[in-house]
SESEVO-33912 format. One record per atom (N, C-alpha, C, O): x, y, z; residue number from 0; residue in one letter. Coordinates in steps of 0.05 Angstrom, whole numbers, plus 5000, padded with zeros to 4 digits. Layout:
# residues N
((X,Y,Z),NUM,"A")
...
This chain:
# residues 75
((0410,4248,6009),0,"M")
((0410,4219,6007),0,"M")
((0411,4205,6036),0,"M")
((0427,4213,6053),0,"M")
((0393,4186,6040),1,"S")
((0392,4174,6066),1,"S")
((0391,4143,6060),1,"S")
((0374,4133,6045),1,"S")
((0408,4129,6072),2,"I")
((0408,4097,6070),2,"I")
((0410,4088,6099),2,"I")
((0428,4095,6114),2,"I")
((0390,4072,6106),3,"Q")
((0388,4060,6133),3,"Q")
((0403,4034,6133),3,"Q")
((0398,4018,6115),3,"Q")
((0421,4030,6150),4,"V")
((0437,4005,6154),4,"V")
((0428,3992,6179),4,"V")
((0428,4006,6199),4,"V")
((0422,3967,6181),5,"K")
((0416,3952,6204),5,"K")
((0432,3926,6207),5,"K")
((0437,3912,6187),5,"K")
((0439,3919,6232),6,"F")
((0454,3897,6238),6,"F")
((0438,3879,6255),6,"F")
((0424,3890,6273),6,"F")
((0437,3853,6251),7,"F")
((0421,3835,6267),7,"F")
((0439,3814,6281),7,"F")
((0461,3808,6273),7,"F")
((0428,3802,6302),8,"A")
((0436,3780,6317),8,"A")
((0466,3785,6326),8,"A")
((0472,3805,6337),8,"A")
((0483,3765,6321),9,"S")
((0511,3766,6332),9,"S")
((0526,3788,6318),9,"S")
((0545,3798,6330),9,"S")
((0520,3796,6295),10,"L")
((0533,3820,6282),10,"L")
((0529,3845,6299),10,"L")
((0548,3860,6305),10,"L")
((0504,3849,6308),11,"R")
((0495,3871,6325),11,"R")
((0511,3872,6352),11,"R")
((0520,3893,6362),11,"R")
((0515,3849,6364),12,"E")
((0530,3846,6389),12,"E")
((0561,3850,6381),12,"E")
((0575,3863,6396),12,"E")
((0569,3839,6360),13,"K")
((0598,3841,6354),13,"K")
((0605,3871,6347),13,"K")
((0627,3880,6355),13,"K")
((0589,3885,6333),14,"L")
((0595,3912,6324),14,"L")
((0586,3932,6345),14,"L")
((0594,3955,6343),14,"L")
((0571,3925,6363),15,"G")
((0560,3942,6385),15,"G")
((0542,3964,6374),15,"G")
((0541,3986,6385),15,"G")
((0528,3958,6353),16,"Q")
((0508,3977,6342),16,"Q")
((0487,3961,6329),16,"Q")
((0491,3939,6320),16,"Q")
((0464,3972,6329),17,"A")
((0440,3960,6316),17,"A")
((0434,3972,6289),17,"A")
((0425,3959,6270),17,"A")
((0439,3998,6287),18,"D")
((0431,4011,6261),18,"D")
((0446,4039,6259),18,"D")
((0455,4050,6278),18,"D")
((0446,4048,6235),19,"M")
((0457,4076,6231),19,"M")
((0447,4086,6205),19,"M")
((0435,4071,6189),19,"M")
((0451,4111,6200),20,"E")
((0443,4124,6175),20,"E")
((0465,4135,6160),20,"E")
((0482,4150,6171),20,"E")
((0467,4127,6134),21,"L")
((0488,4138,6118),21,"L")
((0478,4157,6099),21,"L")
((0456,4154,6090),21,"L")
((0495,4178,6091),22,"T")
((0487,4198,6071),22,"T")
((0492,4189,6043),22,"T")
((0479,4199,6024),22,"T")
((0511,4171,6040),23,"T")
((0517,4160,6014),23,"T")
((0529,4135,6014),23,"T")
((0543,4129,6033),23,"T")
((0524,4118,5994),24,"A")
((0536,4093,5990),24,"A")
((0528,4082,5962),24,"A")
((0506,4087,5953),24,"A")
((0547,4069,5949),25,"S")
((0541,4060,5921),25,"S")
((0531,4032,5919),25,"S")
((0516,4026,5901),25,"S")
((0540,4013,5938),26,"T")
((0533,3987,5940),26,"T")
((0529,3979,5969),26,"T")
((0535,3993,5988),26,"T")
((0518,3954,5970),27,"A")
((0517,3943,6000),27,"A")
((0543,3941,6010),27,"A")
((0547,3947,6034),27,"A")
((0564,3933,5995),28,"L")
((0591,3931,6008),28,"L")
((0601,3958,6015),28,"L")
((0616,3961,6035),28,"L")
((0596,3978,6001),29,"D")
((0603,4005,6008),29,"D")
((0589,4014,6034),29,"D")
((0602,4028,6051),29,"D")
((0565,4006,6037),30,"A")
((0548,4013,6062),30,"A")
((0562,3996,6084),30,"A")
((0566,4007,6105),30,"A")
((0570,3972,6080),31,"W")
((0583,3956,6103),31,"W")
((0608,3970,6111),31,"W")
((0613,3975,6134),31,"W")
((0624,3977,6091),32,"N")
((0650,3990,6098),32,"N")
((0647,4016,6113),32,"N")
((0662,4021,6132),32,"N")
((0628,4032,6104),33,"Q")
((0623,4058,6118),33,"Q")
((0613,4052,6147),33,"Q")
((0622,4063,6167),33,"Q")
((0594,4035,6150),34,"A")
((0580,4030,6175),34,"A")
((0600,4018,6195),34,"A")
((0600,4025,6218),34,"A")
((0616,4001,6185),35,"T")
((0633,3985,6203),35,"T")
((0664,3996,6205),35,"T")
((0681,3986,6219),35,"T")
((0667,4019,6190),36,"Q")
((0696,4030,6190),36,"Q")
((0715,4008,6177),36,"Q")
((0738,4003,6187),36,"Q")
((0705,3996,6155),37,"N")
((0723,3979,6141),37,"N")
((0730,3953,6154),37,"N")
((0751,3941,6148),37,"N")
((0712,3943,6172),38,"K")
((0718,3917,6186),38,"K")
((0715,3895,6164),38,"K")
((0700,3898,6146),38,"K")
((0729,3874,6167),39,"P")
((0727,3851,6148),39,"P")
((0699,3842,6147),39,"P")
((0685,3842,6167),39,"P")
((0690,3834,6122),40,"V")
((0665,3820,6118),40,"V")
((0663,3793,6127),40,"V")
((0679,3777,6117),40,"V")
((0645,3785,6145),41,"P")
((0645,3757,6153),41,"P")
((0640,3737,6129),41,"P")
((0626,3745,6109),41,"P")
((0650,3713,6130),42,"D")
((0649,3694,6107),42,"D")
((0619,3689,6100),42,"D")
((0613,3687,6077),42,"D")
((0601,3686,6118),43,"N")
((0575,3677,6113),43,"N")
((0555,3698,6115),43,"N")
((0532,3692,6120),43,"N")
((0563,3723,6111),44,"L")
((0546,3748,6113),44,"L")
((0522,3746,6095),44,"L")
((0525,3739,6071),44,"L")
((0499,3752,6104),45,"L")
((0474,3755,6087),45,"L")
((0466,3784,6086),45,"L")
((0469,3799,6105),45,"L")
((0459,3790,6065),46,"V")
((0449,3819,6059),46,"V")
((0422,3820,6049),46,"V")
((0414,3802,6034),46,"V")
((0406,3841,6057),47,"A")
((0380,3845,6046),47,"A")
((0377,3874,6040),47,"A")
((0386,3890,6057),47,"A")
((0366,3882,6019),48,"I")
((0362,3910,6012),48,"I")
((0330,3912,6009),48,"I")
((0318,3899,5991),48,"I")
((0318,3927,6026),49,"N")
((0288,3933,6025),49,"N")
((0275,3904,6028),49,"N")
((0256,3897,6014),49,"N")
((0284,3888,6046),50,"L")
((0273,3863,6053),50,"L")
((0276,3840,6034),50,"L")
((0266,3818,6038),50,"L")
((0292,3845,6011),51,"D")
((0297,3826,5992),51,"D")
((0328,3819,5993),51,"D")
((0345,3836,5995),51,"D")
((0333,3791,5993),52,"Y")
((0363,3783,5993),52,"Y")
((0375,3796,5970),52,"Y")
((0363,3800,5949),52,"Y")
((0401,3802,5976),53,"A")
((0418,3816,5956),53,"A")
((0448,3808,5959),53,"A")
((0455,3796,5979),53,"A")
((0463,3815,5941),54,"K")
((0492,3810,5941),54,"K")
((0506,3838,5950),54,"K")
((0494,3860,5949),54,"K")
((0530,3833,5957),55,"L")
((0546,3855,5968),55,"L")
((0551,3876,5945),55,"L")
((0557,3899,5952),55,"L")
((0549,3868,5919),56,"N")
((0556,3887,5896),56,"N")
((0529,3899,5887),56,"N")
((0528,3913,5867),56,"N")
((0507,3894,5900),57,"T")
((0480,3907,5892),57,"T")
((0481,3935,5898),57,"T")
((0487,3943,5921),57,"T")
((0475,3951,5878),58,"P")
((0473,3979,5883),58,"P")
((0451,3990,5904),58,"P")
((0429,3977,5906),58,"P")
((0456,4010,5918),59,"V")
((0435,4020,5936),59,"V")
((0429,4048,5928),59,"V")
((0445,4063,5916),59,"V")
((0405,4055,5935),60,"Q")
((0395,4080,5928),60,"Q")
((0384,4097,5950),60,"Q")
((0379,4086,5971),60,"Q")
((0378,4122,5947),61,"D")
((0367,4139,5967),61,"D")
((0341,4126,5978),61,"D")
((0325,4116,5962),61,"D")
((0337,4125,6005),62,"G")
((0316,4113,6018),62,"G")
((0317,4083,6022),62,"G")
((0298,4072,6033),62,"G")
((0338,4070,6013),63,"D")
((0340,4041,6017),63,"D")
((0347,4033,6046),63,"D")
((0361,4048,6059),63,"D")
((0337,4011,6054),64,"E")
((0345,3998,6079),64,"E")
((0364,3974,6071),64,"E")
((0357,3957,6055),64,"E")
((0388,3976,6083),65,"V")
((0407,3953,6078),65,"V")
((0410,3938,6106),65,"V")
((0418,3951,6125),65,"V")
((0404,3911,6106),66,"A")
((0407,3897,6129),66,"A")
((0428,3875,6127),66,"A")
((0428,3861,6108),66,"A")
((0445,3873,6147),67,"F")
((0464,3852,6148),67,"F")
((0461,3834,6172),67,"F")
((0457,3842,6195),67,"F")
((0464,3809,6165),68,"F")
((0456,3786,6185),68,"F")
((0470,3761,6181),68,"F")
((0475,3754,6158),68,"F")
((0477,3746,6201),69,"P")
((0489,3721,6198),69,"P")
((0469,3700,6188),69,"P")
((0445,3703,6189),69,"P")
((0481,3676,6177),70,"P")
((0463,3657,6168),70,"P")
((0442,3648,6189),70,"P")
((0447,3646,6213),70,"P")
((0418,3643,6179),71,"V")
((0396,3638,6197),71,"V")
((0393,3607,6199),71,"V")
((0391,3594,6178),71,"V")
((0392,3596,6222),72,"T")
((0384,3567,6226),72,"T")
((0359,3565,6243),72,"T")
((0352,3583,6258),72,"T")
((0348,3544,6241),73,"G")
((0323,3540,6258),73,"G")
((0319,3511,6264),73,"G")
((0335,3494,6255),73,"G")
((0299,3506,6280),74,"G")
((0294,3477,6285),74,"G")
((0269,3473,6297),74,"G")
((0261,3450,6303),74,"G")
């Protein structure tokens, strides 16, 4: 099993890593906990699985890409 985890923007800077590969995870939250060594989940965390917005309790499968990023603003 292979799950790609990616961190964007300020999360990347705060965690000191851009991406990693996990061999197992049951949900996006499980992927977060493994990838961050159980760091607290930020209040406004956004999650995408395979480029689609998802929730932390969304199941992940072999080959999925799980992305975590802060809220996006623009102007």
